[in-house]
C-alpha positions as CSV (number, residue, x, y, z in Angstrom):
1,M,126.4,-74.9,47.5
2,P,124.6,-77.8,45.9
3,E,122.9,-77.2,42.6
4,P,119.1,-76.7,43.0
5,E,116.9,-79.6,42.0
6,P,115.4,-79.0,38.5
7,P,111.6,-78.6,38.5
8,A,109.6,-81.8,38.3
9,R,108.1,-82.3,34.8
10,I,104.5,-83.1,35.4
11,G,102.0,-83.9,32.6
12,I,98.2,-83.4,32.8
13,L,96.1,-85.6,30.6
14,G,92.5,-84.8,31.3
15,G,89.5,-86.6,30.0
16,T,86.2,-88.2,30.4
17,F,87.7,-91.7,30.2
18,D,84.3,-93.2,29.4
19,P,85.9,-95.7,29.0
20,P,89.7,-95.4,28.7
21,H,91.2,-97.5,25.9
22,A,94.4,-98.5,24.1
23,G,94.7,-95.1,22.4
24,H,95.0,-93.4,25.9
25,V,97.7,-95.9,26.8
26,A,99.7,-95.3,23.6
27,A,99.4,-91.5,23.8
28,A,100.4,-91.5,27.5
29,R,103.5,-93.6,26.9
30,A,104.5,-91.4,24.0
31,V,104.2,-88.2,26.0
32,I,106.1,-89.7,29.1
33,E,108.9,-90.8,26.9
34,Q,109.2,-87.9,24.4
35,V,108.7,-85.1,26.9
36,G,110.7,-86.8,29.7
37,L,107.9,-86.5,32.3
38,D,108.5,-87.4,35.9
39,R,104.7,-88.0,36.4
40,L,101.7,-88.1,34.2
41,L,98.4,-87.3,35.9
42,L,95.4,-89.0,34.2
43,V,92.8,-86.4,35.5
44,V,89.2,-87.7,35.4
45,A,86.7,-85.0,34.6
46,N,84.0,-84.5,37.2
47,D,81.6,-82.7,34.9
48,P,83.0,-82.5,31.3
49,W,81.4,-79.2,30.4
50,Q,82.0,-79.6,26.7
51,K,80.1,-82.9,26.6
52,S,77.4,-82.4,29.2
53,G,74.0,-82.5,27.7
54,Q,75.3,-84.2,24.5
55,R,75.1,-87.7,25.8
56,A,74.8,-89.7,29.1
57,I,78.1,-89.7,31.0
58,S,79.0,-92.6,33.3
59,P,79.3,-91.7,37.0
60,A,82.6,-90.1,37.9
61,E,83.5,-92.8,40.4
62,D,83.1,-95.5,37.8
63,R,85.3,-93.6,35.3
64,Y,87.9,-93.0,38.0
65,A,88.0,-96.8,38.8
66,L,88.5,-97.5,35.1
67,T,91.3,-94.9,34.9
68,E,93.0,-96.4,37.9
69,A,93.0,-99.8,36.1
70,L,94.4,-98.0,33.0
71,A,97.2,-96.3,35.0
72,G,98.5,-99.7,36.0
73,E,99.4,-100.3,32.4
74,I,101.5,-97.1,32.1
75,P,104.7,-96.7,34.2
76,G,104.9,-93.1,35.4
77,A,101.2,-92.5,35.2
78,E,98.6,-92.2,38.0
79,A,94.9,-91.6,38.1
80,S,93.9,-88.3,39.7
81,R,90.7,-87.3,41.6
82,L,91.5,-83.6,41.5
83,E,88.5,-82.6,39.4
84,I,86.1,-85.1,41.1
85,E,86.9,-83.8,44.5
86,R,86.7,-80.1,43.4
87,G,83.2,-80.8,42.0
88,G,81.3,-78.8,39.4
89,P,82.5,-78.2,35.8
90,S,86.0,-79.4,35.1
91,Y,88.3,-76.7,33.8
92,S,92.0,-77.3,32.9
93,V,93.1,-74.0,34.3
94,D,91.7,-74.9,37.8
95,T,93.5,-78.2,37.6
96,A,96.8,-76.7,36.6
97,E,96.5,-74.2,39.5
98,A,95.7,-77.0,41.9
99,V,98.7,-79.1,40.8
100,L,101.1,-76.2,41.1
101,A,99.7,-75.3,44.6
102,A,100.1,-78.9,45.8
103,T,103.7,-79.2,44.5
104,G,104.5,-75.8,46.1
105,E,103.1,-76.9,49.4
106,A,105.4,-79.9,49.2
107,G,108.4,-77.6,48.7
108,L,108.8,-78.6,45.1
109,A,109.0,-76.7,41.8
110,A,107.1,-78.0,38.8
111,E,106.9,-77.5,35.1
112,L,103.4,-78.4,33.8
113,F,102.7,-79.9,30.4
114,L,99.0,-80.1,29.3
115,V,98.5,-83.0,27.0
116,V,96.1,-82.4,24.1
117,G,95.4,-84.1,20.8
118,A,96.1,-82.1,17.7
119,D,92.4,-82.1,16.8
120,L,91.7,-80.0,19.9
121,V,94.2,-77.2,19.1
122,P,91.6,-75.1,17.1
123,E,89.2,-75.2,20.1
124,L,91.7,-73.9,22.7
125,A,90.7,-70.3,22.3
126,S,87.2,-71.2,23.7
127,W,88.6,-72.7,26.9
128,H,87.9,-71.2,30.3
129,R,90.4,-68.5,31.4
130,V,92.6,-69.4,28.5
131,E,95.1,-66.6,29.0
132,D,95.8,-67.8,32.6
133,L,96.2,-71.4,31.3
134,Q,98.7,-70.2,28.7
135,R,100.9,-68.8,31.5
136,L,100.8,-71.9,33.6
137,V,101.4,-74.7,31.1
138,T,103.3,-75.9,28.1
139,L,101.1,-77.7,25.6
140,A,102.2,-81.2,24.6
141,V,100.4,-81.6,21.3
142,V,100.0,-85.3,20.3
143,S,99.6,-85.8,16.6
144,R,99.8,-88.9,14.4
145,P,103.1,-89.1,12.5
146,T,101.3,-89.5,9.2
147,G,98.5,-87.0,9.9
148,L,98.2,-83.4,8.9
149,A,100.4,-80.9,10.6
150,P,98.6,-79.5,13.7
151,A,97.2,-76.1,13.5
152,P,99.4,-73.4,15.1
153,A,98.8,-72.8,18.8
154,L,99.2,-69.1,18.9
155,G,100.2,-67.7,22.4
156,W,101.2,-71.1,23.8
157,R,104.5,-72.7,24.6
158,V,104.4,-76.0,22.6
159,V,106.2,-79.3,22.4
160,R,105.1,-81.7,19.7
161,V,104.7,-85.4,20.4
162,D,104.6,-88.1,17.7
163,G,101.5,-90.0,18.7
164,P,100.3,-93.5,18.1
165,Q,98.4,-94.9,15.1
166,V,95.6,-96.3,17.3
167,A,92.2,-96.1,15.6
168,V,90.0,-96.4,18.6
169,S,87.6,-94.1,20.4
170,S,85.6,-94.3,23.6
171,S,82.4,-94.0,21.6
172,D,83.4,-97.0,19.5
173,V,84.2,-99.0,22.6
174,R,80.8,-98.1,24.2
175,D,78.9,-99.1,21.1
176,L,80.7,-102.5,20.8
177,L,80.2,-103.3,24.4
178,A,76.5,-102.4,24.4
179,S,76.0,-104.7,21.4
180,G,77.8,-107.6,23.1
181,R,80.8,-107.5,20.8
182,P,84.4,-108.0,22.0
183,V,86.8,-105.1,22.6
184,E,90.0,-107.1,23.2
185,G,93.0,-105.3,21.8
186,M,91.1,-102.0,22.0
187,V,90.9,-101.8,25.8
188,P,93.5,-103.1,28.3
189,E,92.5,-106.3,30.0
190,A,92.6,-104.7,33.4
191,V,90.0,-102.1,32.2
192,I,87.8,-104.8,30.7
193,R,87.8,-106.6,34.1
194,C,86.9,-103.4,35.9
195,I,84.0,-102.7,33.4
196,R,82.6,-106.2,34.1
197,R,83.0,-105.9,37.9
198,R,81.1,-102.6,37.8
199,G,78.5,-103.7,35.3
200,L,79.1,-100.8,32.9
201,Y,78.1,-100.3,29.3
202,A,75.4,-103.0,29.4
203,V,78.1,-105.7,29.6
204,P,76.7,-108.9,31.1
């Protein structure tokens, strides 16, 4: 009998992507290469519950369009509407369950890797249905090679990824764009073009 196909290695990189930037590109490429992913889903949060009420969030459809533009820069990555179509607050455990259900319906087995920055590890205990999430995924913890060692992720299966030295954040990009300053080098050109087409972040 032929050997069964190994499970597909699927990464989930969720985020607000408001806007996506060069740091997302570098982290995604590092995870795909070092973890050996078959696919990386860039999952756009519908309602990022941990940020709601703290600042104005761009509409989900705008953020999805920007993430599609970003995915074009990363072989093996694709923008995902899972959380937008589900509606309501965006929880990683629901997304993991949906990805596993979809691959199962397609007759495929999957191994899921949830991509998080090392700075998020101390917050994981507060995440929605965290024990269920621990059973469903392996954490791919991205940390800077010269940074401090990540905090231990107790109760999780973990792979560590040497991440990029890219000093950029979405808030930095928003502030620069709102003040009319350039963001070339911080944001892929395809994303900048999409920002301009959609009139986001007060860009003329």
